[in-house]
C-alpha positions as CSV (number, residue, x, y, z in Angstrom):
1,X,0.0,0.0,0.0
2,X,1.3,3.4,-1.0
3,X,2.1,5.9,1.8
4,X,2.5,9.6,1.5
5,X,5.5,11.2,3.1
6,X,4.7,14.0,5.5
7,X,6.0,16.7,3.2
8,X,4.2,15.3,0.1
9,X,1.0,14.9,2.1
10,X,1.2,18.5,3.3
11,X,1.8,19.8,-0.2
12,X,-1.2,17.9,-1.6
13,X,-3.4,19.1,1.3
14,X,-2.4,22.7,0.6
15,X,-3.1,22.2,-3.1
16,X,-6.6,20.8,-2.4
17,X,-7.4,23.7,0.0
18,X,-6.3,26.2,-2.7
19,X,-8.5,24.5,-5.3
20,X,-11.5,24.5,-2.9
21,X,-10.9,28.1,-2.0
22,X,-10.6,29.1,-5.7
23,X,-13.9,27.4,-6.4
24,X,-15.6,29.3,-3.6
25,X,-14.2,32.6,-4.7
26,X,-15.2,32.1,-8.3
27,X,-18.7,31.3,-7.3
28,X,-19.2,34.5,-5.3
29,X,-21.9,36.9,-6.5
30,X,-20.3,40.2,-7.5
31,X,-23.1,42.3,-8.8
32,X,-25.9,42.9,-11.3
33,X,-26.3,44.0,-14.9
34,X,-28.5,47.1,-14.9
35,X,-28.7,47.7,-18.6
36,X,-27.9,45.9,-21.9
37,X,-28.1,46.9,-25.5
38,X,-27.1,44.8,-28.5
39,X,-25.5,41.3,-28.6
40,X,-23.9,40.3,-25.3
41,X,-22.9,36.8,-24.3
42,X,-21.3,35.1,-21.3
43,X,-19.6,31.8,-20.6
44,X,-16.4,30.1,-21.7
45,X,-17.5,27.1,-23.7
46,X,-21.2,27.5,-24.5
47,X,-22.0,31.1,-25.0
48,X,-25.4,32.2,-23.5
49,X,-27.2,35.5,-24.2
50,X,-27.0,38.0,-21.3
51,X,-30.4,39.0,-19.8
52,X,-31.4,42.2,-18.1
53,X,-30.9,42.5,-14.3
54,X,-28.9,39.3,-14.3
55,X,-26.6,38.6,-11.4
56,X,-22.9,38.0,-12.3
57,X,-20.2,36.3,-10.3
58,X,-16.5,36.5,-9.9
59,X,-14.8,34.8,-12.8
60,X,-17.7,35.4,-15.3
61,X,-16.7,36.4,-18.8
62,X,-18.8,38.7,-21.0
63,X,-18.4,39.2,-24.7
64,X,-19.8,42.4,-26.2
65,X,-20.2,42.5,-29.9
66,X,-19.9,45.6,-32.0
67,X,-21.8,48.6,-30.6
68,X,-23.2,46.5,-27.7
69,X,-23.5,48.3,-24.4
70,X,-23.6,47.0,-20.8
71,X,-23.9,48.7,-17.4
72,X,-22.6,46.8,-14.4
73,X,-23.0,47.5,-10.7
74,X,-20.9,45.8,-8.1
75,X,-22.2,44.9,-4.7
76,X,-19.2,45.4,-2.4
77,X,-18.2,48.9,-3.5
78,X,-21.3,50.1,-5.5
79,X,-19.0,50.7,-8.5
80,X,-21.0,51.3,-11.7
81,X,-19.3,50.6,-15.0
82,X,-20.5,51.2,-18.6
83,X,-18.9,49.1,-21.3
84,X,-19.1,49.3,-25.1
85,X,-18.2,46.5,-27.6
86,X,-16.3,45.0,-29.2
87,X,-14.7,43.8,-25.9
88,X,-14.3,40.8,-23.6
89,X,-14.8,41.7,-19.9
90,X,-13.7,39.5,-17.1
91,X,-15.2,40.0,-13.6
92,X,-13.3,40.2,-10.4
93,X,-14.8,41.1,-7.0
94,X,-14.8,44.8,-7.4
95,X,-14.4,45.6,-11.1
96,X,-14.6,44.5,-14.7
97,X,-11.3,44.0,-16.6
98,X,-10.8,44.1,-20.4
99,X,-9.0,40.7,-21.1
100,X,-7.0,42.3,-23.9
101,X,-6.2,45.7,-22.6
102,X,-6.3,45.3,-18.8
103,X,-7.6,48.0,-16.6
104,X,-6.8,50.8,-19.1
105,X,-9.5,50.0,-21.7
106,X,-11.0,52.4,-24.2
107,X,-14.1,50.2,-24.1
108,X,-14.8,51.2,-20.5
109,X,-16.9,54.2,-21.3
110,X,-17.4,55.5,-17.7
111,X,-17.1,54.7,-14.0
112,X,-19.3,56.1,-11.3
113,X,-21.0,55.1,-8.0
114,X,-24.5,53.8,-7.5
115,X,-26.5,55.5,-4.7
116,X,-28.1,52.2,-3.7
117,X,-25.7,50.0,-1.8
118,X,-25.4,46.6,-0.1
119,X,-28.6,44.7,0.5
120,X,-30.6,47.3,-1.6
121,X,-28.7,46.3,-4.7
122,X,-29.0,42.6,-4.0
123,X,-32.8,42.9,-4.0
124,X,-33.1,44.3,-7.5
125,X,-32.7,41.0,-9.5
126,X,-35.3,39.3,-7.2
127,X,-37.7,42.3,-7.7
128,X,-37.3,42.1,-11.5
129,X,-38.0,38.4,-11.5
130,X,-41.0,38.8,-9.1
131,X,-42.6,41.6,-10.9
132,X,-42.4,39.7,-14.2
133,X,-43.9,36.6,-12.6
134,X,-46.8,38.8,-11.2
135,X,-47.3,40.4,-14.6
136,X,-47.4,36.9,-16.3
137,X,-49.9,35.7,-13.7
138,X,-52.1,38.7,-13.9
139,X,-52.3,38.5,-17.7
140,X,-53.7,35.0,-17.4
141,X,-56.0,35.8,-14.5
142,X,-57.2,39.1,-15.9
143,X,-55.8,41.4,-13.3
144,X,-56.3,39.6,-10.0
145,X,-53.0,40.8,-8.6
146,X,-53.6,42.5,-5.3
147,X,-53.1,46.2,-5.9
148,X,-53.8,49.3,-3.8
149,X,-54.6,52.9,-4.7
150,X,-51.7,55.3,-5.4
151,X,-51.2,57.5,-2.3
152,X,-54.7,56.8,-1.1
153,X,-54.0,53.8,1.0
154,X,-54.3,55.2,4.5
155,X,-57.3,53.0,5.3
156,X,-55.6,49.9,3.9
157,X,-52.5,49.9,6.1
158,X,-51.8,50.0,9.8
159,X,-49.6,52.6,11.4
160,X,-46.4,50.4,11.2
161,X,-47.0,49.7,7.5
162,X,-47.7,53.4,6.7
163,X,-44.4,54.3,8.5
164,X,-42.6,51.7,6.4
165,X,-44.0,53.1,3.2
166,X,-43.1,56.7,4.1
167,X,-39.6,55.5,4.9
168,X,-39.2,53.9,1.5
169,X,-40.5,57.1,-0.2
170,X,-38.2,59.3,1.8
171,X,-35.1,57.2,1.1
172,X,-36.0,57.0,-2.6
173,X,-36.2,60.8,-2.8
174,X,-32.8,61.1,-1.1
175,X,-31.2,58.5,-3.4
176,X,-32.6,60.0,-6.5
177,X,-31.5,63.5,-5.7
178,X,-27.8,62.5,-5.7
179,X,-27.8,59.8,-8.3
180,X,-26.1,59.9,-11.8
181,X,-28.4,60.9,-14.7
182,X,-28.7,57.3,-16.0
183,X,-28.5,55.5,-12.6
184,X,-31.8,53.6,-12.2
185,X,-30.8,51.8,-9.0
186,X,-32.8,54.2,-6.8
187,X,-35.9,53.5,-8.9
188,X,-35.4,49.8,-8.9
189,X,-34.9,49.9,-5.1
190,X,-38.1,51.8,-4.5
191,X,-40.2,49.7,-6.9
192,X,-38.9,46.5,-5.3
193,X,-39.7,47.7,-1.8
194,X,-43.2,49.1,-2.7
195,X,-44.1,45.8,-4.4
196,X,-44.2,44.2,-0.9
197,X,-47.1,46.5,-0.2
198,X,-48.8,45.9,-3.6
199,X,-48.6,49.6,-4.6
200,X,-48.7,48.8,-8.3
201,X,-49.8,52.3,-9.4
202,X,-47.0,53.9,-7.5
203,X,-44.5,51.5,-9.0
204,X,-45.9,52.3,-12.4
205,X,-45.6,56.1,-11.7
206,X,-41.9,55.7,-10.7
207,X,-41.3,53.6,-13.8
208,X,-42.8,56.2,-16.1
209,X,-41.8,59.4,-14.4
210,X,-38.2,58.5,-13.6
211,X,-36.7,55.2,-14.6
212,X,-37.7,55.3,-18.3
213,X,-36.8,58.9,-18.6
214,X,-33.3,58.0,-17.4
215,X,-33.0,55.0,-19.7
216,X,-35.6,55.3,-22.5
217,X,-33.9,52.7,-24.6
218,X,-33.9,50.0,-21.8
219,X,-36.1,47.3,-23.3
220,X,-36.5,45.5,-19.9
221,X,-38.1,48.7,-18.5
222,X,-40.4,49.0,-21.5
223,X,-41.6,45.4,-21.1
224,X,-42.2,46.1,-17.4
225,X,-44.3,49.2,-18.3
226,X,-46.4,47.3,-20.8
227,X,-47.0,44.4,-18.3
228,X,-48.0,46.8,-15.5
229,X,-50.4,48.5,-17.9
230,X,-52.2,45.2,-18.5
231,X,-52.6,44.8,-14.7
232,X,-53.8,48.3,-14.1
233,X,-56.2,48.4,-17.1
234,X,-57.7,45.0,-16.1
235,X,-58.2,46.2,-12.5
236,X,-59.8,49.4,-13.8
237,X,-62.1,47.4,-16.2
238,X,-63.1,45.1,-13.3
239,X,-63.9,48.2,-11.2
240,X,-61.9,46.8,-8.3
241,X,-60.4,50.1,-7.4
242,X,-62.4,52.7,-9.2
243,X,-61.2,55.3,-11.7
244,X,-58.1,56.3,-9.7
245,X,-56.6,53.0,-10.8
246,X,-57.0,53.5,-14.6
247,X,-54.0,54.1,-16.7
248,X,-54.2,57.1,-19.0
249,X,-54.1,56.4,-22.7
């Protein structure tokens, strides 16, 4: 039976630990994709198309084809990057790196900071997934999603819930006042929090009045708008909430 010498065994143990650690690091979630435009793919062997508000991890590799655009936001430092193709971007824990040019890439169009940080950023992908699930379900059930009147919900919530809603609105106003012109993280944060209270009309208003004005060419926001309009119009047609819930043509 083969036996390992102490030195050999120690070296192998260290090697295994390094491999395990590398696997854990590479699997760490690093941030989210806030905006995409054009053809963008990810993966080493089998290229998959990037989706809006998708999470990305350390070690991910993105390929932007000609004129494609991508906006990344990192969890740990709230760093916001805008990239333009053609470029291949590798993800580390705090930034994207051009695999050909390194950190001094002409394809890195701009770097700024998101006003939403930490847990607020991490909630955005889940909100996007949830709102689209609600939209799909409401389209089938003709608007049975639980929704409440926009800023007329005093009788529908208790004092603690009203305080929570006011806190969300106040934080959103503060975040929006200091955000970059095309930073929609304050809007996504507010809409995600308000969804917990079923304030669909208010979510729609934030989407129209602010998010889409900041990023009018963001197809994911346009799809969200169209889906919410189905919900709101169905609720209006069913007279569940009266005229205040109708969406203007």
